[in-house]
C-alpha positions in Angstrom: 11.7 30.7 -15.0 13.2 27.3 -13.9 12.4 28.0 -10.3 8.8 29.0 -11.2 8.4 25.7 -13.1 9.6 23.8 -10.1 7.0 25.6 -7.9 4.3 24.6 -10.4 5.3 21.0 -10.1 5.5 21.2 -6.3 2.1 22.8 -6.2 0.6 20.0 -8.4 2.2 17.4 -6.1 0.7 19.1 -3.0 -2.7 19.4 -4.5 -2.6 15.7 -5.5 -1.5 14.8 -2.0 -4.4 16.8 -0.4 -6.9 15.2 -2.9 -5.7 11.6 -2.1 -5.8 12.3 1.7 -9.3 13.6 1.4 -10.5 10.7 -0.8 -12.0 8.2 1.6 -11.2 5.0 -0.2 -7.9 3.3 0.5 -6.2 0.7 -1.7 -2.6 -0.4 -2.0 -2.0 1.8 -5.0 -3.5 4.8 -3.3 -1.4 4.3 -0.2 1.7 4.0 -2.4 0.8 7.2 -4.2 0.3 9.1 -0.9 3.8 8.0 0.3 5.4 9.0 -3.0 3.6 12.4 -3.2 4.4 13.1 0.5 8.1 12.4 -0.2 8.0 14.6 -3.3 6.3 17.5 -1.4 8.9 17.4 1.4 11.9 17.1 -0.8 10.6 19.7 -3.1 9.9 22.1 -0.2 13.5 21.7 1.0 15.0 22.3 -2.5 12.7 25.3 -3.3 13.2 27.0 0.0 17.0 26.4 -0.1 17.2 28.1 -3.5 15.9 31.3 -1.8 17.2 31.0 1.7 19.6 28.1 2.3 19.1 28.2 6.1 15.3 27.8 5.7 15.8 24.7 3.6 18.3 23.4 6.1 15.8 23.9 8.9 13.1 22.0 7.1 15.6 19.2 6.4 16.5 19.2 10.1 12.8 18.7 11.0 12.6 15.7 8.6 15.8 14.3 10.1 14.5 14.7 13.6 11.3 12.9 12.7 13.3 10.1 11.1 15.5 9.8 14.2 12.5 9.7 16.5 10.8 6.9 14.5 14.0 4.9 14.5 14.4 5.0 18.3 13.4 1.9 20.3 10.0 2.2 21.9 8.8 1.4 25.4 8.6 -2.3 26.4 4.9 -2.1 27.0 2.0 0.2 26.3 -0.3 1.5 28.9 -3.4 -0.5 27.8 -5.8 1.5 29.9 -4.7 4.8 28.4 -4.6 3.5 24.9 -8.1 1.9 25.3 -9.5 5.2 26.4 -8.0 6.9 23.4 -9.3 4.2 21.1 -12.9 4.4 22.5 -12.8 8.2 22.1 -11.6 8.0 18.5 -14.2 5.4 17.6 -16.9 7.8 18.8 -15.3 10.6 16.8 -16.4 8.8 13.6 -20.1 8.6 14.6 -22.4 9.7 11.9 -19.7 9.5 9.1 -21.4 8.3 5.9 -20.8 4.7 4.9 -18.5 4.2 1.9 -17.2 0.8 1.0 -13.4 0.8 1.4 -13.6 4.1 3.2 -11.2 5.0 5.9 -11.6 8.6 6.9 -14.1 11.2 8.2 -15.5 11.7 4.6 -16.5 8.1 4.3 -15.8 4.8 6.1 -16.8 1.2 6.2 -16.9 -1.3 9.1 -13.3 -2.5 9.0 -12.1 1.0 8.1 -13.8 2.4 11.2 -12.1 0.0 13.7 -8.8 0.3 12.0 -8.8 4.1 11.6 -9.7 4.6 15.2 -6.8 2.4 16.3 -4.4 4.2 14.0 -5.4 7.5 15.5 -5.2 6.2 19.0 -1.7 4.6 18.5 -0.4 7.8 16.8 -1.7 10.1 19.5 -0.5 7.8 22.3 2.9 7.6 20.7 3.3 11.4 20.4 1.9 12.1 23.9 4.0 9.4 25.6 7.1 9.9 23.4 6.8 6.3 22.3 8.1 5.8 18.7 7.1 2.2 18.7 3.4 3.2 19.0 3.8 5.7 16.1 5.5 3.0 14.0 2.6 0.6 14.8 0.1 3.3 13.6 2.0 3.7 10.3 2.2 0.0 9.8 -1.5 -0.5 10.5 -2.2 2.2 8.0 0.0 0.6 5.4 -1.3 -3.0 5.8 -5.0 -3.1 5.1 -7.3 -5.7 6.7 -11.0 -6.5 6.0 -13.4 -7.9 8.5 -12.4 -11.5 7.7 -8.7 -10.8 8.2 -9.4 -8.9 11.5 -11.2 -12.1 12.7 -8.2 -14.2 11.7 -5.4 -12.2 13.2 -4.8 -9.4 10.7 -1.1 -9.9 10.3 -0.8 -10.5 14.1 -2.6 -7.3 15.1 -5.6 -9.0 16.6 -5.9 -11.9 19.0 -8.9 -14.2 19.7 -11.0 -13.6 22.7 -13.4 -16.4 21.8 -16.4 -17.4 19.7 -20.0 -16.9 20.8 -23.4 -18.1 19.7 -24.5 -14.4 19.7 -23.4 -10.8 20.1 -25.1 -10.9 23.5 -22.4 -10.3 26.1 -24.1 -12.7 28.5 -22.9 -15.5 26.2 -19.3 -14.3 26.5 -18.4 -12.3 29.7 -14.7 -11.9 28.8 -15.4 -9.2 26.3 -13.9 -5.8 27.2 -14.5 -2.3 25.8 -12.5 -1.9 22.6 -13.0 -5.6 21.6 -14.3 -6.4 18.1 -17.1 -8.8 17.1 -16.6 -10.3 13.7 -19.7 -12.0 12.2 -19.3 -15.7 11.5 -19.5 -15.0 7.7 -16.7 -12.5 8.1 -18.8 -9.9 6.3 -19.0 -7.4 9.1 -17.2 -6.2 12.2 -18.4 -4.0 15.1 -16.7 -2.6 18.2 -17.8 -2.7 21.8 -17.8 0.6 23.6 -18.9 -0.7 27.0 -22.1 -0.6 29.0 -23.9 -2.8 26.4 -23.2 -0.1 23.7 -21.7 -0.9 20.3 -20.5 1.1 17.3 -20.5 0.1 13.7 -20.4 1.4 10.1 -23.4 -0.2 8.5 -24.4 0.1 4.8 -28.1 -0.5 5.6 -28.1 2.4 8.1 -25.9 4.5 5.7 -23.5 5.8 8.3 -21.6 5.0 11.5 -23.9 4.8 14.5 -23.8 4.0 18.2 -26.5 1.6 19.4 -27.7 -1.0 21.8 -29.0 -4.5 20.9 -32.6 -3.4 21.4 -35.4 -2.2 19.1 -34.5 -2.2 15.4 -31.1 -3.8 16.3 -32.5 -6.7 18.3 -31.9 -9.1 15.3 -28.2 -8.5 15.5 -28.2 -9.8 19.1 -28.6 -13.3 17.7 -25.7 -13.0 15.2 -23.0 -15.6 15.7 -19.7 -13.9 16.1 -16.0 -14.3 16.9 -14.6 -11.8 19.4 -11.1 -10.5 18.9 -8.9 -7.9 20.7 -6.2 -5.6 19.3 -2.9 -6.9 20.4 -2.0 -3.4 21.8 -5.0 -3.7 24.2 -3.9 -7.2 25.4 -2.2 -7.8 28.7 0.6 -9.7 27.0 1.5 -7.4 24.2 
C-alpha cells in the first residue's frame, strides 16, 4: 500500500513535469517548478525502482551521477563558431510557423525573444553533446534559466550578447558587418529578429501570428526602415 501511494505521487509529479514542459510560457516560477519536479521525478524513480530491484535503482543513480560528472568537467577553451552557427541557423528555422505566444519559448508557442533564445539553447546543447563539451551544455542550461527580453538582448543579456553596431535601418547595406545568426533589436527594444543570411530574416511577430521567414520586400518593406541595434551571441564571436 505504501509503495503504491509513492507511485501515485511519482506519477503526479511526472504528469506535472510534462504539463509544464509542454506549456509554452516561461517565467521564473515556472522554471523553478520544472527544476523541482524534475528532481522529484528522478529521485522518486531511483527510490521506487530500488524497492523492487536494488540494482536497477543503482543503475539509474549511476546515470544521474555520470551526467553530473560530465557537467562538472571543464569545457573546451573555444567553440567552433562556424559549426555552432550552422546549428543555430538550423534550429531557428525549425521554429518557422510556430504560433506567436507572448512569453512563449517552445514549439507550441513562441515570441520574438523566445525564438532567438530557444534556438541558441538548442544549438548549444546539441553542440555540447556532439562535441563532448560540457561547457556548451552548461551555457545552454544557464541561458534557459536566465530569461532575457528584446531590450535585455540589445543591452548584453547578462553578457551573452555583444554589440555589432547601430544602424539607421535593418537594410544590411547600412551595416555590412552583420553575419548570419546576428540579431537586430529595434530602437524601442520592443522587437528582435535574427538574420539567416542572403537577405533573409526570421522573426516571431504578433501581427503575423506566427514565426515566419521573410525578406525586406513587399508587405515587409516598412521594416527595412526600422532603426535597429545589431548584436551577436558571444558564442558566435571570434573572441569568446
